MARBA-752680 format. One record per atom (N, C-alpha, C): residue number from 0; atom name; y, x negated, z negated. Coordinates in pm, 1 decimal, padded with zeros to 6 digits. Each point is the difference from the previous one (the first is absolute). Layout:
BEGIN
{num->NUM, atomo->CA, north->Y, east->X, up->Z}
...
//
This chain:
BEGIN
{num->0, atomo->N, north->-04953.7, east->-01669.8, up->-06661.5}
{num->0, atomo->CA, north->00128.7, east->-00019.7, up->-00063.0}
{num->0, atomo->C, north->00095.4, east->-00067.1, up->00099.5}
{num->1, atomo->N, north->00123.5, east->00037.5, up->-00007.1}
{num->1, atomo->CA, north->00102.3, east->-00056.5, up->00086.9}
{num->1, atomo->C, north->00077.3, east->-00104.3, up->-00078.2}
{num->2, atomo->N, north->00019.4, east->-00114.0, up->00062.8}
{num->2, atomo->CA, north->00077.5, east->-00107.5, up->-00060.6}
{num->2, atomo->C, north->00128.7, east->-00017.5, up->00077.6}
{num->3, atomo->N, north->00099.4, east->-00052.8, up->-00067.2}
{num->3, atomo->CA, north->00126.7, east->-00019.0, up->00069.1}
{num->3, atomo->C, north->-00014.0, east->-00097.9, up->00116.1}
{num->4, atomo->N, north->-00098.6, east->-00086.5, up->-00005.0}
{num->4, atomo->CA, north->-00021.4, east->-00095.8, up->00109.5}
{num->4, atomo->C, north->-00040.8, east->00069.9, up->00129.9}
{num->5, atomo->N, north->-00038.0, east->00128.0, up->-00006.5}
{num->5, atomo->CA, north->-00033.3, east->00076.2, up->00120.6}
{num->5, atomo->C, north->00123.7, east->00027.1, up->00086.1}
{num->6, atomo->N, north->00116.7, east->-00003.9, up->-00059.3}
{num->6, atomo->CA, north->00123.3, east->00027.2, up->00074.0}
{num->6, atomo->C, north->00035.4, east->-00120.6, up->00086.1}
{num->7, atomo->N, north->00030.4, east->00025.8, up->00125.5}
{num->7, atomo->CA, north->00030.0, east->-00108.7, up->00093.3}
{num->7, atomo->C, north->00149.8, east->-00025.7, up->00014.3}
{num->8, atomo->N, north->00081.6, east->00103.2, up->-00013.7}
{num->8, atomo->CA, north->00144.2, east->-00012.3, up->00023.3}
{num->8, atomo->C, north->00084.3, east->00027.0, up->-00124.0}
{num->9, atomo->N, north->-00042.0, east->00093.0, up->-00079.0}
{num->9, atomo->CA, north->00078.6, east->00046.5, up->-00113.2}
{num->9, atomo->C, north->-00011.0, east->-00097.5, up->-00116.7}
{num->10, atomo->N, north->00114.1, east->-00032.1, up->-00060.6}
{num->10, atomo->CA, north->00001.0, east->-00090.2, up->-00115.0}
{num->10, atomo->C, north->00032.7, east->00078.3, up->-00126.8}
{num->11, atomo->N, north->-00029.3, east->-00057.9, up->-00112.9}
{num->11, atomo->CA, north->00035.3, east->00064.8, up->-00126.9}
{num->11, atomo->C, north->00150.3, east->00021.1, up->-00012.7}
{num->12, atomo->N, north->00083.5, east->-00099.5, up->00039.1}
{num->12, atomo->CA, north->00144.4, east->00028.2, up->-00006.3}
{num->12, atomo->C, north->00042.2, east->00116.7, up->00089.1}
{num->13, atomo->N, north->-00063.1, east->00013.4, up->00117.9}
{num->13, atomo->CA, north->00027.8, east->00116.1, up->00086.2}
{num->13, atomo->C, north->-00028.6, east->00129.3, up->-00075.2}
{num->14, atomo->N, north->-00115.3, east->00004.8, up->-00063.1}
{num->14, atomo->CA, north->-00041.6, east->00122.2, up->-00070.8}
{num->14, atomo->C, north->00094.8, east->00031.2, up->-00114.7}
{num->15, atomo->N, north->00033.0, east->-00101.2, up->-00078.2}
{num->15, atomo->CA, north->00089.6, east->00023.5, up->-00113.4}
{num->15, atomo->C, north->00138.8, east->00043.1, up->00047.4}
{num->16, atomo->N, north->00046.1, east->-00053.3, up->00112.4}
{num->16, atomo->CA, north->00127.9, east->00041.2, up->00056.8}
{num->16, atomo->C, north->-00005.0, east->00146.1, up->00044.0}
{num->17, atomo->N, north->-00107.9, east->00039.7, up->00064.5}
{num->17, atomo->CA, north->-00015.1, east->00139.4, up->00044.2}
{num->17, atomo->C, north->-00008.4, east->00093.4, up->-00120.6}
{num->18, atomo->N, north->-00074.5, east->-00039.7, up->-00101.9}
{num->18, atomo->CA, north->-00009.0, east->00081.0, up->-00121.9}
{num->18, atomo->C, north->00139.2, east->00020.4, up->-00060.0}
{num->19, atomo->N, north->00076.6, east->-00107.8, up->-00007.9}
{num->19, atomo->CA, north->00134.6, east->00008.2, up->-00056.2}
{num->19, atomo->C, north->00088.8, east->00093.2, up->00083.0}
{num->20, atomo->N, north->-00002.4, east->-00016.4, up->00131.7}
{num->20, atomo->CA, north->00079.8, east->00086.4, up->00087.5}
{num->20, atomo->C, north->-00044.8, east->00146.1, up->-00008.8}
{num->21, atomo->N, north->-00131.5, east->00021.8, up->-00005.5}
{num->21, atomo->CA, north->-00052.3, east->00136.9, up->-00008.0}
{num->21, atomo->C, north->00038.3, east->00066.6, up->-00131.7}
{num->22, atomo->N, north->-00002.9, east->-00076.7, up->-00106.5}
{num->22, atomo->CA, north->00039.3, east->00055.0, up->-00130.0}
{num->22, atomo->C, north->00148.7, east->00036.5, up->-00000.8}
{num->23, atomo->N, north->00082.4, east->-00087.2, up->00055.7}
{num->23, atomo->CA, north->00143.5, east->00029.9, up->00008.0}
{num->23, atomo->C, north->00025.0, east->00121.9, up->00088.4}
{num->24, atomo->N, north->-00073.3, east->00009.3, up->00110.2}
{num->24, atomo->CA, north->00015.4, east->00115.0, up->00089.9}
{num->24, atomo->C, north->-00040.4, east->00128.9, up->-00070.8}
{num->25, atomo->N, north->-00111.2, east->-00005.3, up->-00072.4}
{num->25, atomo->CA, north->-00045.9, east->00119.0, up->-00072.2}
{num->25, atomo->C, north->00101.9, east->00042.2, up->-00106.0}
{num->26, atomo->N, north->00054.0, east->-00096.0, up->-00072.4}
{num->26, atomo->CA, north->00098.8, east->00031.5, up->-00103.2}
{num->26, atomo->C, north->00128.1, east->00055.1, up->00060.7}
{num->27, atomo->N, north->00041.3, east->-00054.1, up->00112.8}
{num->27, atomo->CA, north->00122.8, east->00049.8, up->00063.8}
{num->27, atomo->C, north->-00021.1, east->00139.6, up->00055.6}
{num->28, atomo->N, north->-00118.9, east->00028.4, up->00046.6}
{num->28, atomo->CA, north->-00034.4, east->00132.1, up->00053.0}
{num->28, atomo->C, north->00009.5, east->00102.4, up->-00111.5}
{num->29, atomo->N, north->-00050.9, east->-00033.1, up->-00117.9}
{num->29, atomo->CA, north->00003.9, east->00092.0, up->-00113.9}
{num->29, atomo->C, north->00142.9, east->00025.2, up->-00044.7}
{num->30, atomo->N, north->00081.2, east->-00103.4, up->00000.5}
{num->30, atomo->CA, north->00138.8, east->00013.9, up->-00043.4}
{num->30, atomo->C, north->00079.9, east->00081.6, up->00101.0}
{num->31, atomo->N, north->-00020.8, east->-00028.7, up->00129.4}
{num->31, atomo->CA, north->00083.4, east->00064.9, up->00101.2}
{num->31, atomo->C, north->-00038.3, east->00146.1, up->00023.7}
{num->32, atomo->N, north->-00124.9, east->00036.7, up->-00025.7}
{num->32, atomo->CA, north->-00041.9, east->00137.3, up->00029.1}
{num->32, atomo->C, north->-00044.4, east->00077.5, up->-00122.9}
{num->33, atomo->N, north->-00027.1, east->-00071.4, up->-00106.8}
{num->33, atomo->CA, north->-00051.0, east->00065.9, up->-00118.1}
{num->33, atomo->C, north->-00148.5, east->00030.9, up->00009.6}
{num->34, atomo->N, north->-00062.6, east->-00034.1, up->00112.0}
{num->34, atomo->CA, north->-00142.9, east->00022.8, up->00019.1}
{num->34, atomo->C, north->-00059.9, east->-00119.4, up->00073.0}
{num->35, atomo->N, north->-00129.3, east->00005.8, up->00019.4}
{num->35, atomo->CA, north->-00069.1, east->-00102.2, up->00077.4}
{num->35, atomo->C, north->-00027.3, east->00050.4, up->00141.3}
{num->36, atomo->N, north->00078.3, east->00095.3, up->00045.2}
{num->36, atomo->CA, north->-00024.6, east->00057.7, up->00131.8}
{num->36, atomo->C, north->00025.4, east->-00103.9, up->00108.9}
{num->37, atomo->N, north->-00066.0, east->00019.3, up->00112.4}
{num->37, atomo->CA, north->00018.4, east->-00090.1, up->00112.6}
{num->37, atomo->C, north->00139.6, east->00016.6, up->00058.1}
{num->38, atomo->N, north->00057.7, east->-00112.8, up->00038.0}
{num->38, atomo->CA, north->00132.3, east->00002.2, up->00059.3}
{num->38, atomo->C, north->-00010.2, east->-00039.9, up->00146.3}
{num->39, atomo->N, north->00083.0, east->00055.9, up->00083.3}
{num->39, atomo->CA, north->00004.9, east->-00046.0, up->00138.3}
{num->39, atomo->C, north->00075.9, east->-00131.7, up->00003.0}
{num->40, atomo->N, north->-00019.0, east->-00076.5, up->00104.7}
{num->40, atomo->CA, north->00067.8, east->-00128.3, up->00011.0}
{num->40, atomo->C, north->00151.3, east->00019.7, up->-00001.5}
{num->41, atomo->N, north->00050.0, east->00110.7, up->00053.4}
{num->41, atomo->CA, north->00143.5, east->00027.0, up->00002.3}
{num->41, atomo->C, north->00057.5, east->00009.5, up->-00140.7}
{num->42, atomo->N, north->-00081.3, east->00041.7, up->-00095.7}
{num->42, atomo->CA, north->00047.9, east->00016.0, up->-00137.5}
{num->42, atomo->C, north->-00054.5, east->-00108.2, up->-00092.4}
{num->43, atomo->N, north->-00057.5, east->-00102.0, up->00055.7}
{num->43, atomo->CA, north->-00061.3, east->-00105.3, up->-00081.0}
{num->43, atomo->C, north->00105.0, east->-00075.7, up->-00081.0}
{num->44, atomo->N, north->-00038.1, east->-00039.3, up->-00119.6}
{num->44, atomo->CA, north->00087.9, east->-00082.7, up->-00082.6}
{num->44, atomo->C, north->-00003.8, east->-00143.4, up->00052.2}
{num->45, atomo->N, north->00091.8, east->-00080.4, up->-00046.5}
{num->45, atomo->CA, north->00001.4, east->-00141.5, up->00040.1}
{num->45, atomo->C, north->-00129.9, east->-00069.8, up->-00040.2}
{num->46, atomo->N, north->-00051.9, east->00035.7, up->-00115.2}
{num->46, atomo->CA, north->-00125.1, east->-00060.3, up->-00046.8}
{num->46, atomo->C, north->-00117.3, east->00039.3, up->00089.7}
{num->47, atomo->N, north->00000.5, east->00124.1, up->00045.6}
{num->47, atomo->CA, north->-00105.0, east->00043.7, up->00091.6}
{num->47, atomo->C, north->00012.0, east->-00072.0, up->00133.7}
{num->48, atomo->N, north->00123.0, east->-00018.6, up->00045.4}
{num->48, atomo->CA, north->00021.1, east->-00074.0, up->00124.7}
{num->48, atomo->C, north->-00045.9, east->-00145.0, up->-00013.2}
{num->49, atomo->N, north->00020.1, east->-00059.1, up->-00117.9}
{num->49, atomo->CA, north->-00048.6, east->-00136.9, up->-00022.8}
{num->49, atomo->C, north->-00152.2, east->-00005.8, up->00014.9}
{num->50, atomo->N, north->-00067.7, east->00098.0, up->-00057.3}
{num->50, atomo->CA, north->-00146.3, east->00004.5, up->00012.1}
{num->50, atomo->C, north->-00041.5, east->00022.6, up->00144.9}
{num->51, atomo->N, north->00063.9, east->00094.6, up->00066.1}
{num->51, atomo->CA, north->-00031.8, east->00025.2, up->00141.2}
{num->51, atomo->C, north->00021.6, east->-00124.9, up->00085.3}
{num->52, atomo->N, north->00111.1, east->-00068.0, up->-00021.9}
{num->52, atomo->CA, north->00028.2, east->-00120.9, up->00077.4}
{num->52, atomo->C, north->-00101.3, east->-00110.3, up->-00027.6}
{num->53, atomo->N, north->-00042.3, east->-00011.2, up->-00125.0}
{num->53, atomo->CA, north->-00102.5, east->-00100.5, up->-00033.9}
{num->53, atomo->C, north->-00128.8, east->00031.1, up->00075.1}
{num->54, atomo->N, north->-00043.2, east->00126.0, up->-00004.5}
{num->54, atomo->CA, north->-00124.0, east->00039.1, up->00067.4}
{num->54, atomo->C, north->00011.5, east->-00016.2, up->00151.5}
{num->55, atomo->N, north->00113.7, east->00039.5, up->00056.5}
{num->55, atomo->CA, north->00019.8, east->-00012.8, up->00144.8}
{num->55, atomo->C, north->00005.5, east->-00145.6, up->00043.8}
{num->56, atomo->N, north->00047.6, east->-00087.0, up->-00087.3}
{num->56, atomo->CA, north->00013.2, east->-00141.4, up->00032.7}
{num->56, atomo->C, north->-00130.7, east->-00078.3, up->-00007.7}
{num->57, atomo->N, north->-00103.5, east->00062.6, up->-00050.0}
{num->57, atomo->CA, north->-00129.6, east->-00067.3, up->-00013.1}
{num->57, atomo->C, north->-00078.4, east->00011.0, up->00130.9}
{num->58, atomo->N, north->-00089.8, east->-00094.2, up->00019.6}
{num->58, atomo->CA, north->-00090.4, east->00011.1, up->00114.3}
{num->58, atomo->C, north->-00094.3, east->00118.0, up->-00022.8}
{num->59, atomo->N, north->-00057.9, east->00048.6, up->00107.5}
{num->59, atomo->CA, north->-00094.9, east->00110.6, up->-00013.2}
{num->59, atomo->C, north->-00115.8, east->-00040.1, up->-00090.9}
{num->60, atomo->N, north->-00048.5, east->-00123.9, up->00012.9}
{num->60, atomo->CA, north->-00112.7, east->-00043.4, up->-00082.2}
{num->60, atomo->C, north->00035.5, east->00000.9, up->-00148.8}
{num->61, atomo->N, north->00122.0, east->-00041.2, up->-00034.2}
{num->61, atomo->CA, north->00041.7, east->00005.6, up->-00140.9}
{num->61, atomo->C, north->00006.9, east->00144.8, up->-00047.6}
{num->62, atomo->N, north->00051.7, east->00087.7, up->00084.8}
{num->62, atomo->CA, north->00006.8, east->00142.4, up->-00037.1}
{num->62, atomo->C, north->-00139.8, east->00056.2, up->-00022.9}
{num->63, atomo->N, north->-00092.8, east->-00040.0, up->00083.3}
{num->63, atomo->CA, north->-00138.7, east->00045.4, up->-00014.0}
{num->63, atomo->C, north->-00056.5, east->-00048.0, up->-00133.2}
{num->64, atomo->N, north->00028.7, east->-00123.6, up->-00036.8}
{num->64, atomo->CA, north->-00050.3, east->-00052.2, up->-00127.6}
{num->64, atomo->C, north->00067.3, east->00068.3, up->-00118.4}
{num->65, atomo->N, north->00128.3, east->00032.5, up->00011.7}
{num->65, atomo->CA, north->00067.8, east->00077.4, up->-00105.0}
{num->65, atomo->C, north->-00068.0, east->00135.6, up->-00013.5}
{num->66, atomo->N, north->-00028.0, east->00062.4, up->00113.0}
{num->66, atomo->CA, north->-00064.8, east->00131.5, up->00000.3}
{num->66, atomo->C, north->-00140.0, east->-00009.5, up->-00061.6}
{num->67, atomo->N, north->-00073.8, east->-00104.0, up->00033.8}
{num->67, atomo->CA, north->-00135.0, east->-00018.0, up->-00055.3}
{num->67, atomo->C, north->00005.9, east->-00015.2, up->-00151.7}
{num->68, atomo->N, north->00094.0, east->-00079.2, up->-00049.2}
{num->68, atomo->CA, north->00015.0, east->-00017.6, up->-00144.3}
{num->68, atomo->C, north->00043.4, east->00130.6, up->-00065.8}
{num->69, atomo->N, north->00087.0, east->00075.0, up->00066.7}
{num->69, atomo->CA, north->00042.7, east->00129.2, up->-00050.2}
{num->69, atomo->C, north->-00118.7, east->00096.1, up->-00009.1}
{num->70, atomo->N, north->-00084.1, east->00001.7, up->00104.2}
{num->70, atomo->CA, north->-00118.2, east->00086.9, up->-00001.4}
{num->70, atomo->C, north->-00096.1, east->-00039.4, up->-00111.9}
{num->71, atomo->N, north->-00015.7, east->-00128.6, up->-00021.2}
{num->71, atomo->CA, north->-00084.4, east->-00047.4, up->-00109.7}
{num->71, atomo->C, north->00056.5, east->00047.6, up->-00133.5}
{num->72, atomo->N, north->00130.2, east->-00012.1, up->-00017.1}
{num->72, atomo->CA, north->00064.3, east->00043.0, up->-00124.4}
{num->72, atomo->C, north->-00003.0, east->00150.0, up->-00019.7}
{num->73, atomo->N, north->-00000.5, east->00073.5, up->00109.3}
{num->73, atomo->CA, north->00000.3, east->00146.1, up->-00006.2}
{num->73, atomo->C, north->-00136.3, east->00057.5, up->-00036.7}
{num->74, atomo->N, north->-00104.8, east->-00073.8, up->00027.7}
{num->74, atomo->CA, north->-00134.2, east->00052.6, up->-00025.8}
{num->74, atomo->C, north->-00019.2, east->00026.0, up->-00149.2}
{num->75, atomo->N, north->-00074.2, east->00105.9, up->-00029.2}
{num->75, atomo->CA, north->-00022.3, east->00039.6, up->-00138.7}
{num->75, atomo->C, north->-00133.1, east->-00054.0, up->-00049.9}
{num->76, atomo->N, north->-00022.6, east->00013.2, up->-00127.2}
{num->76, atomo->CA, north->-00125.6, east->-00045.6, up->-00059.7}
{num->76, atomo->C, north->-00120.5, east->00069.8, up->00063.3}
{num->77, atomo->N, north->00013.2, east->00128.2, up->00029.9}
{num->77, atomo->CA, north->-00111.7, east->00072.6, up->00060.5}
{num->77, atomo->C, north->-00034.2, east->-00058.1, up->00137.2}
{num->78, atomo->N, north->00102.5, east->-00042.2, up->00073.9}
{num->78, atomo->CA, north->-00022.2, east->-00057.4, up->00132.7}
{num->78, atomo->C, north->-00055.5, east->-00141.6, up->-00008.5}
{num->79, atomo->N, north->00013.5, east->-00064.2, up->-00115.8}
{num->79, atomo->CA, north->-00041.5, east->-00138.3, up->-00015.7}
{num->79, atomo->C, north->-00150.2, east->-00016.6, up->-00018.0}
{num->80, atomo->N, north->-00076.4, east->00108.0, up->00006.8}
{num->80, atomo->CA, north->-00143.5, east->-00013.0, up->-00017.5}
{num->80, atomo->C, north->-00061.8, east->-00079.4, up->00114.1}
{num->81, atomo->N, north->00056.6, east->00009.4, up->00119.0}
{num->81, atomo->CA, north->-00044.3, east->-00080.5, up->00112.4}
{num->81, atomo->C, north->00095.0, east->-00116.2, up->00015.9}
{num->82, atomo->N, north->-00052.3, east->-00120.9, up->00016.9}
{num->82, atomo->CA, north->00090.7, east->-00113.0, up->00019.3}
{num->82, atomo->C, north->00079.6, east->00016.3, up->00129.7}
{num->83, atomo->N, north->00125.3, east->-00033.7, up->-00006.7}
{num->83, atomo->CA, north->00087.3, east->00008.7, up->00116.2}
{num->83, atomo->C, north->00010.7, east->-00138.9, up->00060.1}
{num->84, atomo->N, north->-00014.9, east->-00007.5, up->00130.6}
{num->84, atomo->CA, north->00014.0, east->-00130.4, up->00063.9}
{num->84, atomo->C, north->00141.4, east->-00014.9, up->00053.0}
{num->85, atomo->N, north->00047.5, east->-00122.2, up->-00001.2}
{num->85, atomo->CA, north->00132.9, east->-00028.0, up->00052.2}
{num->85, atomo->C, north->00008.0, east->00037.6, up->00147.3}
{num->86, atomo->N, north->-00107.4, east->-00027.3, up->00072.3}
{num->86, atomo->CA, north->-00003.9, east->00033.1, up->00142.7}
{num->86, atomo->C, north->00020.4, east->00150.6, up->00020.9}
{num->87, atomo->N, north->-00065.9, east->00083.2, up->-00082.1}
{num->87, atomo->CA, north->00016.2, east->00145.9, up->00010.9}
{num->87, atomo->C, north->00144.1, east->00043.1, up->-00027.8}
{num->88, atomo->N, north->00062.1, east->-00061.3, up->-00100.8}
{num->88, atomo->CA, north->00138.6, east->00033.7, up->-00032.4}
{num->88, atomo->C, north->00094.2, east->-00039.8, up->00113.2}
{num->89, atomo->N, north->-00025.5, east->-00116.1, up->00059.9}
{num->89, atomo->CA, north->00081.4, east->-00046.2, up->00112.8}
{num->89, atomo->C, north->-00016.5, east->00095.4, up->00118.4}
{num->90, atomo->N, north->-00124.0, east->00038.2, up->00029.3}
{num->90, atomo->CA, north->-00024.1, east->00091.7, up->00111.8}
{num->90, atomo->C, north->00067.3, east->00134.9, up->-00022.5}
{num->91, atomo->N, north->-00008.1, east->00049.9, up->-00122.0}
{num->91, atomo->CA, north->00065.7, east->00127.2, up->-00031.6}
{num->91, atomo->C, north->00151.3, east->-00012.8, up->00014.7}
{num->92, atomo->N, north->00053.9, east->-00111.7, up->-00042.3}
{num->92, atomo->CA, north->00144.3, east->-00023.9, up->00010.2}
{num->92, atomo->C, north->00044.7, east->-00013.4, up->00144.8}
{num->93, atomo->N, north->-00079.8, east->-00065.1, up->00081.3}
{num->93, atomo->CA, north->00034.5, east->-00016.2, up->00141.8}
{num->93, atomo->C, north->00002.7, east->00133.3, up->00072.9}
{num->94, atomo->N, north->-00081.8, east->00093.9, up->-00045.6}
{num->94, atomo->CA, north->-00002.6, east->00133.4, up->00062.6}
{num->94, atomo->C, north->00130.0, east->00076.8, up->-00019.6}
{num->95, atomo->N, north->00077.9, east->-00037.9, up->-00100.1}
{num->95, atomo->CA, north->00130.2, east->00064.0, up->-00020.0}
{num->95, atomo->C, north->00087.9, east->-00027.4, up->00122.0}
{num->96, atomo->N, north->-00013.7, east->-00116.5, up->00058.1}
{num->96, atomo->CA, north->00070.7, east->-00033.3, up->00123.8}
{num->96, atomo->C, north->00131.0, east->-00072.9, up->-00020.8}
{num->97, atomo->N, north->00038.0, east->-00074.0, up->00101.7}
{num->97, atomo->CA, north->00123.7, east->-00079.3, up->-00005.5}
{num->97, atomo->C, north->00122.8, east->00086.7, up->-00019.5}
{num->98, atomo->N, north->00002.5, east->00112.6, up->00064.9}
{num->98, atomo->CA, north->00118.8, east->00086.0, up->-00004.9}
{num->98, atomo->C, north->00014.8, east->00073.4, up->-00132.7}
{num->99, atomo->N, north->-00110.1, east->00033.1, up->-00065.0}
{num->99, atomo->CA, north->00007.6, east->00084.3, up->-00118.3}
{num->99, atomo->C, north->-00014.1, east->-00070.5, up->-00133.3}
{num->100, atomo->N, north->-00034.9, east->-00127.1, up->00000.6}
{num->100, atomo->CA, north->-00036.7, east->-00064.7, up->-00126.4}
{num->100, atomo->C, north->00118.6, east->-00016.9, up->-00095.0}
{num->101, atomo->N, north->00119.3, east->-00028.6, up->00053.4}
{num->101, atomo->CA, north->00116.4, east->-00014.8, up->-00087.9}
{num->101, atomo->C, north->00028.4, east->00131.9, up->-00071.2}
{num->102, atomo->N, north->00004.0, east->00108.7, up->00073.3}
{num->102, atomo->CA, north->00025.3, east->00131.4, up->-00060.1}
{num->102, atomo->C, north->-00111.2, east->00035.8, up->-00098.8}
{num->103, atomo->N, north->-00123.8, east->-00027.6, up->00038.5}
{num->103, atomo->CA, north->-00114.1, east->00029.1, up->-00086.9}
{num->103, atomo->C, north->00015.0, east->-00072.3, up->-00134.6}
{num->104, atomo->N, north->00032.6, east->-00128.5, up->00004.3}
{num->104, atomo->CA, north->00016.3, east->-00077.2, up->-00123.1}
{num->104, atomo->C, north->00120.7, east->00047.7, up->-00080.0}
{num->105, atomo->N, north->00107.7, east->00030.8, up->00070.0}
{num->105, atomo->CA, north->00124.2, east->00041.4, up->-00065.4}
{num->105, atomo->C, north->-00017.7, east->00129.1, up->-00079.0}
{num->106, atomo->N, north->-00085.7, east->00087.9, up->00047.4}
{num->106, atomo->CA, north->-00019.6, east->00130.4, up->-00063.7}
{num->106, atomo->C, north->-00089.7, east->-00006.3, up->-00124.1}
{num->107, atomo->N, north->-00061.9, east->-00113.3, up->-00024.2}
{num->107, atomo->CA, north->-00092.6, east->-00012.9, up->-00113.3}
{num->107, atomo->C, north->00071.0, east->-00059.6, up->-00121.6}
{num->108, atomo->N, north->-00055.5, east->00021.8, up->-00120.3}
{num->108, atomo->CA, north->00051.6, east->-00070.5, up->-00118.6}
{num->108, atomo->C, north->-00049.7, east->-00145.6, up->00005.0}
{num->109, atomo->N, north->00060.0, east->-00074.5, up->00091.2}
{num->109, atomo->CA, north->-00048.1, east->-00132.7, up->00036.4}
{num->109, atomo->C, north->-00002.6, east->-00096.1, up->-00117.4}
{num->110, atomo->N, north->00099.6, east->00007.8, up->-00087.5}
{num->110, atomo->CA, north->00002.5, east->-00092.1, up->-00113.6}
{num->110, atomo->C, north->-00122.8, east->00018.8, up->-00088.9}
{num->111, atomo->N, north->-00032.3, east->00123.5, up->-00031.1}
{num->111, atomo->CA, north->-00115.5, east->00027.8, up->-00086.8}
{num->111, atomo->C, north->-00131.4, east->-00039.5, up->00067.6}
{num->112, atomo->N, north->-00016.1, east->00040.3, up->00125.6}
{num->112, atomo->CA, north->-00124.9, east->-00028.7, up->00070.7}
{num->112, atomo->C, north->-00020.9, east->-00150.0, up->00022.3}
{num->113, atomo->N, north->00107.5, east->-00073.1, up->00031.2}
{num->113, atomo->CA, north->-00015.0, east->-00144.3, up->00020.0}
{num->113, atomo->C, north->-00032.5, east->-00070.7, up->-00131.2}
{num->114, atomo->N, north->00063.4, east->00042.7, up->-00108.7}
{num->114, atomo->CA, north->-00033.9, east->-00059.1, up->-00131.1}
{num->114, atomo->C, north->-00147.7, east->00023.1, up->-00032.3}
{num->115, atomo->N, north->-00045.7, east->00122.3, up->00022.0}
{num->115, atomo->CA, north->-00140.4, east->00031.8, up->-00027.9}
{num->115, atomo->C, north->-00092.5, east->-00078.4, up->00093.4}
{num->116, atomo->N, north->00040.7, east->-00015.6, up->00125.0}
{num->116, atomo->CA, north->-00079.4, east->-00079.8, up->00093.0}
{num->116, atomo->C, north->-00010.2, east->-00144.3, up->-00042.0}
{num->117, atomo->N, north->00110.6, east->-00055.3, up->-00048.8}
{num->117, atomo->CA, north->-00002.6, east->-00138.8, up->-00050.8}
{num->117, atomo->C, north->-00094.6, east->-00012.9, up->-00117.7}
{num->118, atomo->N, north->00002.7, east->00099.0, up->-00089.7}
{num->118, atomo->CA, north->-00089.6, east->-00003.9, up->-00116.3}
{num->118, atomo->C, north->-00147.0, east->00000.6, up->00042.8}
{num->119, atomo->N, north->-00028.4, east->00070.0, up->00110.2}
{num->119, atomo->CA, north->-00138.5, east->00007.9, up->00048.0}
{num->119, atomo->C, north->-00042.0, east->-00126.8, up->00074.3}
{num->120, atomo->N, north->00095.2, east->-00080.6, up->00043.0}
{num->120, atomo->CA, north->-00036.8, east->-00126.3, up->00065.6}
{num->120, atomo->C, north->-00013.4, east->-00112.9, up->-00101.0}
{num->121, atomo->N, north->00049.2, east->00022.5, up->-00121.7}
{num->121, atomo->CA, north->-00010.9, east->-00097.6, up->-00107.4}
{num->121, atomo->C, north->-00053.0, east->00068.1, up->-00125.2}
{num->122, atomo->N, north->-00127.9, east->00037.4, up->-00000.4}
{num->122, atomo->CA, north->-00051.2, east->00074.0, up->-00117.2}
{num->122, atomo->C, north->-00000.8, east->-00084.2, up->-00126.5}
//
């Protein structure tokens, strides 16, 4: 089981702030395009830019921990048959790389996955 104490850099307020920004970005995307389609940065809404700037402003280690929590939240019940270690999630997140992690996180339904990840750290 993963506990929130496993996180070295990321705080609960950080996570809740990212969830809030991601939710606003998702809602603005739906309003501006009528769909949940991916937008290029050139056409990003102000809310999406806020999320991008938040992610870009974080240290790589914080981004890795956000990604690890997102991966935990993304996992399904079928995948939960094997216990997931925090170390494995961190290693998988680090493989995304410094250059690609912001885009990788931005393209995901980050608000939903982070909420689910939080629920799994506090059963």
